[in-house]
C-alpha positions in Angstrom: -33.6 3.1 3.8 -30.0 4.0 3.4 -27.4 1.5 4.6 -24.5 3.1 6.5 -22.7 0.3 8.4 -21.5 -3.3 8.0 -24.2 -4.6 10.3 -26.8 -2.6 8.3 -25.6 -4.2 5.0 -25.8 -7.6 6.5 -29.4 -7.0 7.6 -30.4 -5.5 4.3 -29.2 -8.7 2.5 -31.0 -11.0 4.9 -34.3 -9.0 4.5 -33.9 -9.2 0.7 -33.8 -13.0 1.1 -37.0 -13.1 3.1 -35.9 -12.7 6.8 -37.5 -12.5 9.3 -40.5 -14.1 7.5 -38.3 -16.9 6.2 -35.6 -18.4 8.3 -32.2 -18.0 6.6 -30.1 -21.1 7.6 -26.7 -19.4 7.6 -24.3 -19.0 10.5 -23.2 -15.5 11.3 -19.5 -16.4 10.7 -20.5 -17.5 7.2 -22.2 -14.2 6.6 -19.2 -12.3 7.8 -17.0 -14.3 5.4 -19.3 -13.6 2.4 -19.5 -10.0 3.4 -15.7 -9.7 3.4 -15.6 -11.3 -0.1 -18.2 -8.8 -1.4 -16.3 -5.8 -0.1 -13.0 -7.1 -1.4 -14.4 -7.8 -4.9 -16.0 -4.4 -5.0 -12.7 -2.7 -4.0 -10.7 -4.6 -6.6 -12.9 -4.2 -9.6 -15.3 -1.3 -9.1 -14.0 2.0 -10.4 -15.2 3.7 -7.2 -13.7 1.0 -5.0 -10.2 2.7 -5.0 -8.9 6.2 -4.9 -5.6 7.7 -6.2 -3.4 8.9 -3.4 0.1 10.2 -2.9 2.1 8.8 0.0 5.4 9.9 1.4 8.0 7.4 2.5 11.3 8.3 4.2 14.5 6.4 3.4 16.0 5.9 6.9 19.3 4.5 8.1 19.3 1.4 10.3 19.3 1.8 14.0 21.4 0.2 16.7 20.3 1.0 20.3 23.2 0.7 22.8 23.0 0.1 26.5 24.9 3.3 27.3 24.9 6.8 25.8 28.1 6.6 23.7 26.6 6.7 20.2 28.0 10.2 19.5 31.5 9.0 20.2 31.6 6.9 17.1 33.1 8.7 14.1 31.1 9.3 10.9 31.7 6.8 8.2 33.8 4.5 10.4 33.3 0.8 10.3 31.9 -1.0 13.3 32.3 -4.7 14.0 30.3 -7.0 16.3 32.6 -9.0 18.6 30.3 -12.1 18.6 28.6 -12.1 15.2 31.4 -10.6 13.2 28.8 -8.4 11.4 30.0 -5.0 10.1 28.3 -1.7 9.3 29.2 1.9 8.6 28.3 4.8 10.9 26.2 7.3 9.1 23.7 10.2 9.5 20.5 11.4 7.9 19.6 14.9 6.6 18.1 15.9 9.9 19.2 13.2 12.3 22.6 12.1 13.7 23.7 9.5 16.2 23.1 10.7 19.8 22.6 9.2 23.2 22.1 5.5 22.9 20.9 5.7 19.2 23.6 4.8 16.6 22.7 5.2 12.9 24.4 2.8 10.6 24.1 1.6 7.0 25.6 -1.1 4.7 25.1 -3.8 7.2 26.9 -7.1 6.4 26.0 -10.1 8.5 23.6 -10.1 11.5 24.3 -8.2 14.7 23.2 -9.9 17.8 21.6 -8.3 20.9 24.0 -8.1 23.8 27.2 -8.2 21.8 30.0 -5.5 22.0 30.6 -3.4 18.8 33.8 -1.6 18.3 34.6 1.4 16.0 37.6 0.8 13.7 38.8 4.4 14.0 37.6 5.8 17.3 38.0 2.5 19.2 34.7 3.3 21.0 32.9 0.2 22.3 29.3 -0.3 23.2 26.8 -3.1 23.9 23.8 -3.6 21.6 20.3 -3.5 23.1 18.4 -3.8 19.8 19.0 -3.7 16.1 16.4 -2.4 13.6 16.8 -2.6 9.9 15.3 0.4 8.0 14.6 1.1 4.3 18.2 1.7 3.2 19.5 -1.7 4.2 16.3 -3.6 3.5 16.2 -2.1 0.0 12.5 -1.7 -0.1 9.7 0.5 1.3 6.7 -0.9 3.1 3.2 0.3 2.2 -0.2 -0.3 3.9 -2.2 -3.3 3.0 -5.0 -1.2 1.6 -2.7 -0.2 -1.3 -3.7 -2.2 -4.4 -1.4 -0.8 -7.0 1.5 1.7 -7.6 1.7 3.8 -10.7 4.7 6.0 -10.2 7.6 6.9 -7.9 8.3 10.6 -7.7 11.9 11.0 -6.5 12.7 14.1 -4.4 16.5 13.5 -4.2 19.1 16.2 -4.4 18.3 19.8 -4.8 20.4 20.0 -8.0 18.3 17.2 -9.6 15.8 18.2 -12.3 13.4 15.6 -10.8 13.2 17.4 -7.4 9.8 19.1 -7.1 11.0 21.3 -4.3 14.0 22.6 -6.3 14.1 26.4 -6.6 14.7 26.2 -10.4 11.7 23.9 -10.8 9.4 26.3 -9.0 10.8 29.3 -11.0 10.1 27.5 -14.3 6.6 26.6 -13.1 5.9 30.2 -12.4 7.0 31.2 -15.9 3.5 30.3 -17.0 2.2 33.8 -16.0 4.3 35.3 -18.8 2.8 33.3 -21.7 0.9 36.3 -23.0 4.1 38.0 -24.0 5.7 35.2 -25.9 4.8 32.4 -28.3 3.0 29.5 -26.8 4.2 27.3 -29.7 7.9 28.1 -28.9 7.3 27.6 -25.2 5.7 24.2 -25.8 8.5 23.1 -28.2 11.2 24.1 -25.7 9.4 22.4 -22.7 8.9 19.2 -24.8 12.6 19.2 -25.7 13.6 19.7 -22.0 11.2 16.9 -21.0 12.8 14.6 -23.6 16.3 15.4 -22.3 15.2 14.8 -18.7 13.7 11.4 -19.7 16.8 10.4 -21.7 19.3 11.5 -19.1 17.5 10.8 -15.8 14.6 8.5 -16.8 11.9 7.4 -14.5 12.5 5.7 -11.2 12.1 2.0 -11.8 10.4 -0.1 -9.1 8.7 -3.4 -8.4 5.6 -3.9 -6.3 3.5 -6.8 -5.3 0.5 -6.2 -3.0 0.9 -9.6 -1.4 4.2 -8.5 0.1 3.3 -4.8 0.6 6.8 -3.9 -0.5 8.1 -1.4 -3.1 11.5 -2.4 -4.3 13.4 0.6 -5.9 15.7 -0.4 -8.7 18.2 2.4 -8.2 21.8 2.8 -7.2 21.2 3.1 -3.5 24.7 4.4 -2.8 24.6 7.3 -5.3 20.9 8.0 -5.9 19.6 7.8 -2.3 20.1 10.4 0.4 19.4 9.1 3.9 16.5 11.0 5.5 15.0 12.2 2.2 11.5 11.2 1.1 10.1 9.7 -2.0 6.5 10.3 -3.1 4.5 7.2 -4.1 1.6 7.6 -6.5 -0.8 4.7 -5.8 -4.3 3.4 -5.7 -5.8 2.6 -2.3 -8.9 0.7 -1.5 -11.6 2.8 0.2 -12.1 1.9 3.9 -15.9 1.4 4.4 -15.6 2.1 8.1 -14.3 5.6 7.2 -16.4 6.2 4.1 -19.7 4.6 5.2 -21.4 5.5 1.9 -19.7 2.4 0.5 -22.2 0.2 2.3 -25.1 1.8 0.4 -23.6 1.2 -3.0 -26.2 -0.5 -5.1 -24.0 -3.1 -6.8 -22.4 -4.0 -3.4 -25.9 -4.6 -1.8 -27.0 -6.8 -4.7 -23.8 -8.7 -4.8 -23.8 -9.3 -1.0 -27.4 -10.6 -1.2 -26.4 -13.0 -4.0 -23.4 -14.3 -2.0 -25.7 -14.8 1.1 -28.2 -16.7 -1.1 -25.5 -19.0 -2.5 -24.2 -19.7 1.1 -27.8 -20.4 2.2 -28.3 -22.7 -0.8 -25.0 -24.5 -0.1 -26.1 -25.2 3.5 -29.5 -26.7 2.5 -28.6 -28.5 -0.7 -28.3 -31.9 1.0 -32.0 -31.5 2.1 -33.2 -30.9 -1.4 -36.7 -32.2 -1.9 -37.3 -32.6 1.8 -40.9 -31.7 2.7 -41.5 -29.6 5.8 -44.6 -29.4 7.9 -47.2 -27.4 6.1 -46.3 -28.8 2.7 -43.3 -26.6 2.1 -40.6 -28.2 0.0 -36.9 -27.2 0.1 -35.2 -27.0 -3.3 -31.6 -26.1 -2.5 -30.3 -27.0 -5.9 -32.6 -24.5 -7.6 -31.7 -21.8 -5.1 -28.0 -22.5 -5.7 -28.4 -22.2 -9.4 -30.3 -18.9 -9.1 -27.6 -17.5 -6.8 -24.8 -18.6 -9.1 -26.5 -17.0 -12.1 -27.0 -13.7 -10.2 -23.4 -13.6 -9.1 -22.1 -14.1 -12.6 -24.4 -11.4 -14.0 -23.3 -9.0 -11.4 -19.6 -9.7 -12.0 -20.0 -9.4 -15.7 -21.9 -6.1 -15.3 -19.1 -4.8 -13.1 -16.4 -5.8 -15.6 -18.2 -4.3 -18.6 -19.4 -1.0 -17.1 -16.5 0.0 -14.8 -14.4 2.9 -16.0 -10.8 1.8 -16.7 -8.1 2.9 -14.3 -4.5 3.9 -15.1 -2.1 1.0 -15.6 -0.5 0.2 -12.2 1.8 -2.4 -10.7 0.2 -4.4 -8.0 
């Protein structure tokens, strides 16, 4: 019978241990913890536990919400100062968004603005009272990613249209479509030229450097934010994401996961009854928790070794 849910996987493992004929002395919370461990281990190390994805992330300006609709009265690039905090920032805009109504877009924040203080523009003289302050990617200097992302392999910058790294650049698309004409020219010459151009692009532009740790869920871009980043533009993140079993229910029916879950349940059961080792129950049945524990430990090690030795290698990623 195919397993298609978390509850189904739990019942499968219990039946494999002898339930309901044998009473499995494990609390439901303990079963849930072991099931979480099994799914997490499968996602980390099984080659089918993750999938390669491309995510977009927008680089946004920080936002100050005012109590009155005077945001448009501040001049672009002027410096604003908080009367109470002394914090400063520069009024800015994004590619498709400007300050309007009560929303004031700013960047290069120095200090910490406080809610309820008056901010004043150095050029316009406009004043306004802050209602909320939200730091975005530009001032935080990092991009947040979902917790399911286990590793990042590449950052595909999409910056300015004149950049040779921009995949939406007109020249990029024209060169891409040159492929149709390969029958009328030498493929060797074309390959040589393209390799030379790729080398020049690598030497002059290089790859976008980044740092990522999945415990923080943050991608830090090691770029010159003032010159290399355009507010409102997107970057594309090439990453590996753990499969969500609730979305892809076939995960629960994976053979290795079912056996590993059963072994973890057995180890928990053995841990619970080890102190009663050698105790004789009515009917002459003797509990041997130590032997059960050793069996479960051996099974877990064999399954983990099998996973490490037979899984297909993934691309190198930072995570």
